[in-house]
Each structure stands twice: as structure tokens, then as C-alpha cells.
N, C-alpha and C positions, 0 to 999 in steps of 0.2 A: 203879747209878746211872741208866743208860740205860733200864732197863724203868721205873724211878720216873718220869723225864722224859716217857717216852711215854704212861705213866697219867695223868700231869698234863694233858697235851696233850689226850687223850681225853676226860678229865672236863671240860676247859674247852670243847672242841667241843660236848659234850652241853648244857653250860650255856648256851653260845651259842646253840644251836638252840631251846632252849626259851624263850630270851629273845626270840628272832625270832618265835617262834609268838604269845608273849603280846602282843609289840608289833604284829603284824599284826590280832591280835583286837581290840585298843583303837583301832587305826587305823581298822578298820570302824566301831567305835561313835562315833569322833570325825566319821567321814564322815557318817553317819546323822544325828547331832545337828547338825553344821554345816550340811548340806543341809536339815534340817528348819527350823532358824532363818532360812535364806536365803529359804525358801518360806513363810515366817511359820506355821509348825506347830511343834510339839515333838519330833518324833523319838521314839525308844524311850525311856520312862519308867515301864514298869511291872514289868519283870523285875529285881529287886534294888533297891538304893537309887538313883534317878535313871537306871535302865536300865544299870546297871554290870554285870550280868552277862547282858546281852543276847546279846553274841559268844558267850558259853560255850554258851548256850541255842540259839543257832543251828548251832552246832558238833555239839553232840549230836544235834539234829533231823537235820542232813544225813547224818551218819555211820551214823544208825541207821535211815535210809530203806531201802526195798527198792532193790537195784541192778538195773538193768533192762539185760538184754543182747540186742542186736539180733540177729535171724536172719541177715540179710545184711551184717553187718559183719564185717571183718578182725579176728577176734576178739582176737588176743594184742597186735597193734598199737594197736587201738582201747582195750583195758585198760590197756596199760603206758605209752602216751604221757603220760597226766597225773601218772603216779608219776616217771616220768624227767624232766619238766618241772620238778616240784616239787623234785626232788633237786638238778638243776642250779640252782634259784633259792637252794638253802641252800648248796650249795658254794661259791658266788660270796662268800658270807660269811667265808670264809676270808681273804679280802683285808683285813679290818679291820687296820690297822697298830698291833696290840697292841705295847706295849713289854716285854711280859712273858708267858711261859706258852705262847702261841699261836704259829702260823707266822708268819713275816714273808718277804715274797716281795722279791726284787729285781728280778723282771720282772712286777711285780703287774698293772699296765696291759695287758700282753699276755695275760695270764690272764684279766682281765676282758673283754677282746674276743674270746677264744676261746670263753668260756662263754657270752656273749650270741649268738654265731654259732651254737652248737649249739642254742639256745633254739629257734630258727627251724625246726629239723627236727621238734620236738614239735608245734609249731602245724600243720605241713603234714600230719604223719602223723595227727594228731587230728582234722584236717578230712577226711582222704582215706579214712581206716580206718571212719567212722562209715557210709559209703555213702549219703549223702544229698548230693542238690544243694545244699542250703541251706548245709551244713557244709563243702562242698568249697569253694563261692564264697568262704564266710568265712575259710577257711583260705589260699585265694590271696591274698585282699586282705590279710591280716594278713602273709602272708610277704612281699609286694611292699612293704608300707609299711615292714615291720622291716628287711629288707634295703636299703631305699633310706635310712633314717635312720640305719643304722650307718654308711654312708659319712661323712655329716657329722659324726656323733658321733666318729668316728676321727681326721678332719681337725682337729676343734676340739681333740682331745685332743694330737695331734701338735704344735700351737702351744704348749700348756702344757709339752709336755716339751722342746720346743726352749728353752724359759726356763731350765728346771732341769737339763736334759740328764740325767735318770735317770728309770728306770720306777718306782722305789721309791716307795710312798706316802707313806712318812715323810718324804721330801726336801722334799714341798710343804710339810709344817709347818715345817720350818727356814727356807726360802725366803719364808715370809710371816709372819716375826715383826714387820716394820715395816710391810707394807703388804699388803693383799689383793690376788691377782692379778684378782680381780673389777674392782679400780679401774684395772687396765692394760688389761684384755680384756672391758670392759661390753658391747660389742655381741656378742661371743663367748659371754658367758656366757649372754645373752639367749637366742642361738641354741641353745646347749647345753641350756637348759631346755626349750624347745619340742621339740627332739629327743628329749629324755628322755619328753616327754608322748606323742609318737608311737611311741617305742620301747616305751612299756608298754602301748599302746593305750588310752589315756585321753581323754577329752573334752578338745578339740574334734575329736581324730583317732580316734575308736573305730569306725572302718569295719568292723572284724572283726565287731562285733555290732551292726550298723546296723538297729534294731527295725524300721524302715519298710519294709525291702525283705528282709533276711536272717532276720527273726525273732530269732536270737540268735547267728547266726554259727557259728564251728567248733566251739563247744560245744553245739550245740543238742541233740544226742542223748545228752548227759552228765546222769546225774542223781545224787543222793546223794552218795557218797564222790568219785567221778570229777569231778564239778563243783566240790566242795569243795577238792580238791587244785589243780584249774586256778585257782580264785578265790584261794587262799593263795599259789600261785607269784607271780600278779600283784601282790598287796599286798606280800609280801616284795620283789619287784624293784621296786616304788614306793619303799620304805623305803631299799633299797640304793642307787638312783640319788639319793636326796636325802641320802644319806651321801657319795656320790661327788662330789657338787657342792659340800656343804660343804667337803670335803678338798681339792678342787682349787681352787675360787674364793672360798672363805670363812674362810681362816686355818689349814686344816689339822686334823690329828685331835690333840686332847688332852684328857684325863680331867676336865674341868670341866664345871659346869652350863652355862656359855654354849654349849659345842659342842652339848649335847643339845637346848638351846633352838632354836638355828639348825637343827638337824636336823628338830625338830617344827614349825618355822615352814616349811620346804620342803614337807613332808608335808602340812602344811595348804593351802599353795598350790595343790597339785594338786588337793585338795577345792573350792577357792574357783573355780579355774578351771572345775572341772565344773558347779558351781552357777551360774556366769555367762554361759559362751558357748555358743553353739549349734553344732551339729555341723557341720564344713566339708564342702566338696564334694570327692569323691575326687580328680578330675582337679587341682583347685586344690592339694590336699596334695601330690601328685607335683610340679606346679610348683614349689611352695614349696621342696622339697627340691633339686631338681636345677637351678632357674633362679634359685634365690635364695642358699639356704644353701651349696650347693656352691661357687660362685664366691667368696663372702664368705670362706669358711673357707679356700679355696686363698690367696686374697690375703693374709688375715691369717698364713697358715703362713709364706709366702714373706716377708712383712713382718718377723715374729719371728725367722725363719731370718738374714736379712740384720742384723737388730739384734745378735742373738746373735755373729754373725762379727767385727762392727765393735767390740763390746765385747772378744772374746778378742783380736783383733788389736791393741786399744790397750793392754791389760793385757801382752801380750807385749813391746810397745814400751817400757813402764814398767820 
């Protein structure tokens, strides 16, 4: 019986990873289409019906190109850091609070924070091991940005944890039956969304790949498969961050069409921001984190902690 359960979990994990990869493929298609229409052009529309096979064509092209190996790179760390980054971005999806078959964590949010913290090392190693000044600068920028915004992300998560007093993501669904946490924490949800943009290196915070001064950032020396894996890791983390936002602030997880529509809308929001806003200045990015989001998230955390203590005290009196 135990072996059959383990086999079911393994098959479920494989199906989940296949679904993530297909979702990432069509997210790239949606991004190119939406950006095309924002810039008053068509976007990809030749490969397949209305360009629907374009992501698969791009994937085949990237993985069949010749891999370039640099003479002066630190070969093993250069080669394996995109692979480890991609694996981390897939492992984090185990957190989805399925009601059957797959794993369910009691300490899910702690697992999420551990995985996002590990992702920093892949950025740093990818930038350093390429042995290029541009990639090293891009890697350092990305690491400083990611670490800074992890602080505000963690503190905002702490506020929501104080409200439900549990690390399990399933509990968020139970507590949001009547009202979304977004209604109670609207300013915090906006801070969380912009921290998500910074955490995933997306516009207007894409300083790791500032084309004007860094050419392409930490991934400049990567081509073919290595570049494709970095690309896949970034887009799967965008999808996961959208999922996390929906679970925590927009009603939790349920197997309904509305849940997937909310998830798609959040992913569309990432693209909309990219098509609308210009790139921020790097010092302003750091000031935004340490001088705006940190005080706001700390104050809200203490406020919700005090609120929870008052509620518990009143319940004990009753």
C-alpha cells in the first residue's frame, strides 16, 4: 500500500512539473502577444495557428543550439548553476496545497522562504563563474536586490501569518471564506506585489539585466540550454509568485475556474507592468525597500500582532 502511495506521489509530481513547463511556455507566448498589442504590433503569429506553437519552436531552437564553453570560466559551477536554479524553481511548486495525492506541508511558508533564499546562490555563482566583469556586476546587483526584497517579503508574510497563526497554506483558504485578506491588508498586498516584481527581477526592477550598461547581466555568457534554463526558472517563479499572492491575499486555493482566472490575471499583471513602466534607478530601488517597505511592513506586523492578541484576550474572557 505504501509503495503504491509513493508511486502515485511520484506520478503526480511528474504531471505537475510537465504542467509547469507547459504553463511557462504559454506564459512566454502571452507575454509576447500582450507586449505586441501594447506596442501596436502583432507579436508572434506565424508558427502554428495564431503563433500558438511559437514557444515550442523557441524551446527546440534554444536546446539544439551549440553550447559555448568559456576557456576562462570556472567550468563546473558555470555549467551547473542554471540547472540547480531551474531545479529549485520546480521544487518550490511542491508547496501547492493539493487536497489529494501530493505532499502537504504544515510549515509551507518556511519552505518557500528557504527555497527563495537558496535561489540567491545560483545567481551569484552564475555571475561569478562566467569570469566576465559584466556578468559579475549583474550577479552582484541581482543578489543585493533579491536579498533586500526578501526582507520585506518575509515581514509581509509574517503579518498574514499572525492573522491565521499557521504556516500551512491550506489554512489561508479556510480563513478567507467570507472576506479576502487583500481587503484587510490592501497597502500590504500592493507592497507584496511590487516586492514580487523585484524578487523575480522583472520590470521596472530588472537591474540584473540593465541593457544600457550591463549588456545582459549575469546571464551574458550563457547560450542555448543554459540560457533556456535560466529563462524557464524566471518564468516558473513568476507563475509561482502569482499563485502565492492568490493563496494569501485573494481567497486561497480551490479547484475552481475562478482560482485559475485570478492566477492568470496576476501573471498578466506582470506583463502589463513590463509594457507600461520604465526601468527604475538602482539607488531608488534600494531606498524603496529599506526606507519605505521595511517601515511599512514592520508597522503593519506589530499592528496585526496587537490586533490578534486583543482578539485572543477577548475570546478568553468570553
